[in-house]
C-alpha positions in Angstrom: 0.8 13.8 -17.3 1.9 15.1 -13.9 -1.7 16.1 -13.1 -2.9 12.5 -13.9 -0.2 11.0 -11.7 -1.1 13.4 -8.8 -4.8 12.6 -9.2 -4.0 8.8 -9.3 -2.0 9.1 -6.1 -4.8 11.0 -4.4 -7.3 8.3 -5.4 -5.0 5.6 -4.0 -4.9 7.5 -0.6 -8.7 7.9 -0.5 -9.3 4.3 -1.4 -6.8 2.9 1.1 -7.9 5.1 4.0 -10.9 2.8 4.4 -8.4 0.0 5.1 -6.4 2.0 7.7 -3.3 2.1 5.5 -1.8 4.5 3.1 -0.2 2.0 0.7 -1.6 -1.0 -1.2 -0.4 -4.5 -0.7 1.3 -6.5 -3.4 0.7 -10.1 -4.4 3.6 -11.1 -6.6 3.1 -14.5 -8.4 6.0 -16.1 -10.3 5.7 -19.2 -12.4 8.7 -21.1 -13.7 9.2 -21.9 -17.4 5.7 -21.0 -18.4 5.4 -20.2 -22.1 2.6 -18.7 -24.1 0.5 -21.8 -24.2 -1.6 -20.3 -21.4 -5.2 -20.1 -22.7 -5.5 -16.3 -22.5 -2.5 -15.9 -24.7 -2.3 -16.7 -28.5 0.3 -19.3 -28.5 0.3 -22.2 -31.0 -1.3 -24.4 -28.3 -3.9 -23.3 -25.8 -4.0 -25.1 -22.4 -7.1 -24.5 -20.3 -6.0 -22.2 -17.4 -9.3 -20.9 -15.9 -7.7 -19.3 -12.9 -5.0 -17.3 -14.8 -7.7 -16.4 -17.4 -10.0 -15.1 -14.6 -7.2 -12.9 -13.3 -6.5 -11.6 -16.9 -10.1 -10.7 -17.2 -9.9 -8.6 -14.1 -6.6 -7.0 -15.1 -4.3 -5.9 -18.0 -2.8 -8.8 -19.9 0.4 -7.9 -21.7 0.5 -10.2 -24.7 3.9 -9.0 -26.0 6.0 -9.3 -22.8 9.5 -10.6 -22.8 12.2 -11.7 -20.4 15.7 -10.1 -20.2 17.4 -13.5 -20.3 16.0 -16.9 -21.5 17.2 -18.8 -18.5 16.1 -18.7 -14.8 19.0 -17.2 -12.9 19.7 -14.1 -14.9 16.1 -13.4 -15.8 15.1 -13.4 -12.1 18.2 -11.4 -11.2 17.2 -8.7 -13.7 13.6 -8.6 -12.4 14.6 -8.3 -8.8 17.4 -5.7 -9.3 15.8 -3.7 -12.1 18.9 -3.9 -14.2 19.7 -5.3 -17.7 22.1 -8.3 -18.0 24.2 -6.0 -20.2 24.7 -3.7 -17.2 25.4 -6.3 -14.5 27.2 -9.0 -16.6 24.7 -11.6 -15.3 24.0 -13.1 -18.7 24.0 -16.8 -17.8 23.0 -18.9 -14.8 23.8 -17.3 -11.5 23.1 -18.1 -7.8 21.2 -15.7 -5.6 24.1 -14.8 -3.3 26.2 -13.8 -6.4 23.8 -11.5 -8.1 25.3 -8.3 -6.7 29.0 -9.4 -6.9 29.3 -9.0 -10.7 30.5 -5.3 -10.8 30.1 -2.0 -9.0 26.7 -1.2 -10.6 25.2 -4.5 -9.5 26.8 -4.0 -6.1 24.8 -0.8 -5.6 21.5 -2.4 -6.8 18.6 -2.6 -4.4 16.6 -5.9 -4.5 12.9 -5.3 -4.9 11.9 -6.7 -1.5 14.5 -4.5 0.2 13.1 -1.4 -1.5 9.6 -2.2 -0.3 10.9 -2.9 3.2 12.4 0.6 3.3 9.0 2.0 2.5 7.4 0.2 5.5 6.3 -3.0 3.9 6.4 -6.5 5.5 7.9 -8.8 2.8 7.1 -12.5 2.7 7.9 -15.2 0.1 7.6 -18.9 -0.6 8.9 -21.1 -3.4 11.0 -20.0 -6.3 11.4 -16.3 -6.5 15.1 -16.0 -7.2 16.8 -19.0 -8.9 17.5 -20.5 -5.5 14.3 -19.4 -3.8 15.6 -16.7 -1.4 19.1 -17.8 -0.4 20.2 -14.2 -0.5 17.7 -13.5 2.4 16.0 -10.5 0.9 12.6 -11.1 2.4 11.5 -10.5 6.0 10.0 -14.0 6.0 10.6 -17.0 3.7 8.4 -20.1 3.8 11.0 -22.6 4.7 13.9 -24.0 2.6 13.5 -23.9 -1.1 12.1 -27.3 -1.9 13.7 -27.8 -5.3 12.1 -29.4 -8.3 10.9 -32.7 -6.9 9.6 -35.0 -5.8 11.6 -37.4 -7.9 11.0 -41.1 -8.6 13.8 -43.6 -7.9 14.4 -44.0 -11.6 13.7 -41.7 -14.5 10.5 -42.4 -16.4 11.1 -41.4 -20.1 14.3 -39.4 -20.6 17.9 -39.9 -19.3 20.6 -38.1 -21.2 23.4 -40.0 -19.4 22.2 -43.1 -21.3 22.0 -41.5 -24.7 25.1 -41.5 -27.0 26.2 -38.0 -27.9 24.4 -36.2 -25.1 26.6 -33.7 -23.1 25.7 -32.3 -19.7 22.9 -33.0 -17.3 19.3 -32.0 -17.1 16.3 -32.8 -14.9 14.2 -33.1 -18.1 11.9 -36.1 -17.9 8.1 -36.6 -18.0 5.5 -38.9 -16.6 2.8 -39.2 -14.0 4.4 -38.9 -10.6 3.8 -38.7 -7.6 0.4 -40.1 -6.6 -1.1 -37.1 -4.8 -1.0 -33.3 -5.3 -0.1 -32.8 -1.6 3.4 -34.2 -2.3 4.2 -31.4 -4.7 6.2 -28.4 -3.6 3.8 -26.1 -5.4 0.9 -27.5 -3.4 2.7 -26.7 -0.2 3.7 -23.2 -1.4 0.0 -22.4 -2.3 -1.0 -23.6 1.2 1.6 -21.4 2.8 0.5 -18.4 0.8 -3.2 -19.0 1.6 -2.4 -19.1 5.3 -0.6 -15.7 5.0 -3.5 -14.1 3.3 -5.8 -15.2 6.2 -3.7 -13.4 8.8 -4.0 -9.8 9.9 -1.2 -7.3 9.3 -0.5 -3.9 10.8 1.5 -2.7 7.8 1.2 -3.2 4.0 2.6 -6.4 2.8 4.5 -7.6 -0.3 3.8 -11.3 -0.7 5.7 -13.3 -3.3 4.6 -16.8 -4.3 6.9 -18.7 -6.6 5.6 -21.8 -8.4 8.0 -24.4 -9.9 5.9 -26.2 -12.5 6.0 -26.3 -15.5 9.8 -26.4 -15.0 11.3 -29.8 -15.6 10.9 -32.6 -14.7 7.4 -32.6 -16.1 6.0 -34.7 -13.2 2.5 -34.2 -11.8 -0.1 -36.8 -10.6 -2.0 -38.8 -13.2 -5.2 -36.9 -12.9 -3.6 -33.9 -14.6 -2.5 -36.0 -17.5 -6.0 -37.4 -17.8 -7.2 -33.9 -18.8 -5.3 -34.2 -22.0 -5.9 -37.5 -23.9 -3.0 -38.4 -26.1 -5.2 -38.8 -29.2 -6.2 -35.2 -28.8 -2.8 -33.7 -28.4 -1.6 -31.4 -31.2 2.1 -30.8 -31.5 3.4 -27.3 -32.1 4.5 -26.1 -35.6 7.8 -27.6 -36.7 9.9 -27.1 -39.8 12.8 -29.5 -40.3 14.5 -27.0 -42.6 14.2 -24.2 -40.0 18.0 -23.8 -39.5 18.8 -23.3 -43.2 18.9 -19.5 -42.9 20.1 -19.1 -39.3 23.7 -17.8 -38.8 26.3 -20.4 -37.7 26.8 -18.5 -34.4 23.1 -18.6 -33.8 23.2 -22.4 -33.8 26.1 -22.4 -31.5 24.6 -20.0 -29.0 21.3 -21.9 -28.8 22.8 -25.4 -28.6 21.5 -27.3 -25.6 23.3 -30.6 -26.0 21.8 -32.4 -23.0 18.2 -31.7 -24.1 16.0 -33.9 -26.4 15.4 -32.7 -29.9 12.2 -32.9 -31.9 13.7 -35.3 -34.3 14.7 -37.6 -31.5 11.2 -37.6 -30.0 9.6 -38.1 -33.4 11.7 -41.2 -33.8 11.0 -42.5 -30.3 7.3 -41.6 -30.5 7.5 -39.4 -27.4 6.8 -36.0 -28.7 3.1 -36.0 -27.9 3.8 -37.5 -24.5 6.3 -34.7 -23.7 3.8 -32.1 -24.8 1.0 -33.8 -22.8 3.2 -33.7 -19.7 4.0 -30.0 -20.1 0.3 -29.2 -20.5 -0.5 -31.3 -17.4 2.0 -29.3 -15.5 0.4 -26.0 -16.7 -3.0 -27.2 -15.6 -1.7 -28.2 -12.2 0.1 -24.9 -11.5 -3.0 -23.0 -12.7 -5.0 -24.8 -10.0 -2.4 -23.7 -7.3 -2.6 -20.1 -8.6 -6.3 -20.4 -8.2 -6.1 -21.3 -4.6 -4.0 -18.2 -3.8 -6.2 -15.9 -5.8 -9.4 -17.3 -4.2 -7.8 -16.7 -0.8 -7.1 -13.1 -1.7 -10.7 -12.7 -2.9 -12.0 -14.1 0.4 -9.7 -11.9 2.5 -10.0 -8.4 3.8 -7.3 -7.5 1.4 -9.1 -8.1 -1.9 -9.7 -4.5 -2.7 -6.4 -3.0 -1.6 -4.0 -5.5 -3.1 -2.2 -5.1 -6.5 -1.6 -8.5 -8.2 1.2 -9.1 -10.7 1.7 -12.6 -12.3 4.7 -13.4 -14.5 6.9 -16.2 -15.7 10.6 -15.9 -16.0 10.8 -16.9 -19.7 9.3 -19.1 -22.4 10.1 -22.6 -23.6 10.3 -24.6 -26.8 8.2 -27.8 -27.0 9.5 -29.0 -30.4 9.6 -25.7 -32.3 13.0 -25.3 -34.0 14.0 -28.9 -33.2 14.4 -28.2 -29.5 12.9 -28.8 -26.1 14.6 -26.0 -24.2 14.8 -22.4 -23.3 18.3 -20.8 -23.7 17.7 -19.0 -27.0 16.7 -15.6 -28.3 13.7 -16.6 -30.4 10.1 -15.6 -29.7 9.1 -18.8 -27.9 12.0 -18.5 -25.5 11.7 -14.9 -24.5 7.9 -14.3 -24.7 6.1 -14.9 -21.5 3.0 -14.0 -19.6 2.7 -10.7 -17.6 -0.6 -9.6 -15.9 -1.1 -6.6 -13.7 -4.2 -6.1 -11.6 -4.4 -2.6 -10.2 -6.7 -1.5 -7.5 -7.7 1.6 -9.5 -8.6 -0.1 -12.9 -11.4 -2.3 -13.8 -9.2 -4.5 -16.0 -10.4 -6.7 -18.8 -7.8 -5.2 -21.2 -5.0 -6.5 -23.3 -2.0 -4.6 -24.4 0.2 -5.7 -27.3 3.0 -3.2 -26.8 6.5 -4.7 -26.4 7.2 -4.7 -22.7 9.7 -6.3 -20.4 9.8 -8.2 -17.1 12.3 -5.5 -16.2 9.4 -3.1 -16.1 7.7 -4.9 -13.2 9.9 -3.1 -10.6 9.2 0.5 -11.6 5.6 -0.3 -12.3 4.9 -1.6 -8.9 6.5 1.4 -7.3 4.4 3.8 -9.2 1.2 1.8 -8.6 2.0 1.8 -4.9 2.7 5.5 -5.0 6.3 4.9 -3.7 9.4 6.9 -4.6 11.1 5.8 -7.9 14.1 3.5 -7.8 16.7 5.6 -9.5 18.8 2.7 -10.8 15.8 1.1 -12.6 16.4 0.5 -16.3 12.9 -0.6 -17.1 9.9 1.7 -17.6 6.8 1.9 -15.6 3.8 0.4 -17.4 1.3 2.5 -15.5 0.3 4.5 -18.5 -0.4 1.3 -20.5 -2.4 -0.1 -17.5 -4.5 3.0 -17.7 -4.7 3.1 -21.5 -3.5 0.0 -23.3 -3.3 1.9 -26.6 -1.0 4.6 -25.2 2.0 5.4 -27.4 5.0 3.3 -26.4 8.5 4.0 -27.7 10.3 1.2 -26.0 11.1 -2.3 -27.5 11.9 -5.3 -25.3 15.5 -6.4 -25.0 16.6 -10.0 -24.3 20.2 -11.1 -23.8 22.0 -14.4 -23.9 25.7 -14.0 -23.4 27.7 -10.9 -24.0 27.1 -9.5 -27.5 24.0 -11.6 -28.2 20.7 -9.7 -28.0 17.1 -9.7 -29.3 15.2 -6.5 -29.9 11.4 -7.1 -30.0 9.2 -4.3 -31.4 5.4 -4.4 -32.0 5.9 -6.4 -35.2 9.5 -7.4 -35.8 12.2 -9.3 -33.9 15.8 -8.5 -34.6 18.5 -10.9 -33.2 22.1 -9.8 -33.3 24.9 -12.1 -32.3 28.4 -11.0 -31.1 29.9 -11.5 -34.5 27.4 -9.1 -36.1 25.3 -11.8 -37.8 21.6 -11.2 -37.8 18.1 -12.7 -37.8 15.0 -10.6 -38.5 11.5 -12.0 -38.3 8.1 -10.5 -39.1 5.9 -11.9 -36.3 2.7 -10.9 -38.1 3.3 -12.9 -41.3 5.7 -15.4 -39.8 4.8 -16.2 -36.1 6.9 -19.3 -36.2 10.1 -17.4 -37.2 10.8 -19.7 -40.2 12.0 -17.0 -42.6 15.0 -14.9 -41.7 14.6 -11.5 -43.5 17.9 -10.0 -42.4 19.6 -10.1 -45.8 16.6 -8.7 -47.8 17.2 -5.2 -49.0 13.6 -4.0 -48.3 14.1 -4.7 -44.5 17.3 -2.8 -44.0 15.6 0.3 -42.6 13.7 -1.8 -40.1 17.0 -3.4 -39.0 18.6 0.1 -38.7 15.7 1.3 -36.5 15.8 -1.7 -34.2 19.6 -1.6 -33.9 19.4 1.8 -32.3 18.2 0.2 -29.2 21.1 -2.3 -28.8 23.4 -1.2 -26.0 26.6 0.5 -27.0 28.4 -0.6 -23.9 28.3 -4.2 -22.5 29.4 -5.3 -19.1 31.8 -8.2 -19.1 30.3 -11.6 -18.3 30.3 -12.0 -14.5 32.8 -14.5 -13.1 29.9 -15.9 -11.2 27.7 -16.3 -14.2 28.2 -19.6 -16.1 26.5 -22.1 -18.4 28.7 -25.2 -18.5 26.9 -27.4 -21.0 27.2 -25.3 -24.2 30.6 -25.4 -25.9 30.3 -21.8 -27.0 29.8 -20.6 -23.5 32.5 -22.9 -22.1 34.9 -21.4 -24.5 33.9 -17.9 -23.6 34.3 -18.6 -19.9 37.9 -19.7 -20.5 38.6 -16.4 -22.2 37.1 -14.3 -19.4 
């Protein structure tokens, strides 16, 4: 293995010498709330995504990749520090400036851009990289103030929880055709900024991060993107009204998102297909913006010496399990897209090993032939990039609150809540997670095996990490 790594490093140096640099560039593309409906994945719905698909054909697509927290702030904090939520205590929503305040371990973490800067890289970013863009000022250059999730119409179009009896908390969730033109969208401007950066000349290797907001709520994009998906052709995802019959009581409490629409509500109002259409329209729109950036790279002098990684921070339910939300430990919430395009591999491969967004940090360092980041808790995926069938001993871990964890192997998902209650699903025979196998005697050895990967020690929830709409987490916060 050491011989292979030395040879790989040698090939990188030889290849890069033609470009007058000794390290490859990195194009780091983040997409917000994008689930596995992307066409090149095998989700229950396939949305045409020609640009992401093209990248996947040139790269390694990880079809079993999972976030470390099913909500924006802690997921991105984990990616950018290389640490599990169970180590930092950043289990719930957290602002950029508070990520390293949680405990002594998080205080000593090195943000990914800072590590690259220490290795001689120029770091640049635009859009949503951390939860607040880059309020923590970790990049050399950031493309203006984080634009947020707009533009917003003067009045909501289809969904307003403040006007619905029984709804608790606020959300930007809404859907409809708005605004009139793509140029008014923040993602359009982010793509334009990134394209401009790729057309410039640099005297040092660069790390360019481009963060796209859609399909994060509100599901607003111009009408032309809705027109791609006629309502009479929309298929809704699989839904079982009795799905919660075998879910532990605490599982229901942890995953409750009281401000969000439920599937039953949207069935009654006739809005389910409209909401799915809007989400699909947002995916098509953001794929087009990704395409602009990838085309700019292809047309640039950097096309052959730039590593590309594309990821989304977590998945999203669009009606499965009676919810339109993230904030849960089921497959649709934690599964996401992860693509690596390396300069030394032809690509066109898929890998179904369970991997984590946490693995991005150490993987990029190894692909760039940089020193390892000693605090990293993820594992470099370089061996899988070279050989997608390589043996892989690591499951993917996802956390949502202290004591609540999902362990995803190649076939099974185990969820354990803080009271010890369990869910176990066979994702081969039950991809919708409708049948909890945790109490069946013939699966106890599988549970035992997966439990071995659950952390023995858990950091306390950070005083800066909160989620104030769920009664379970409000109660936990009062106890901290």
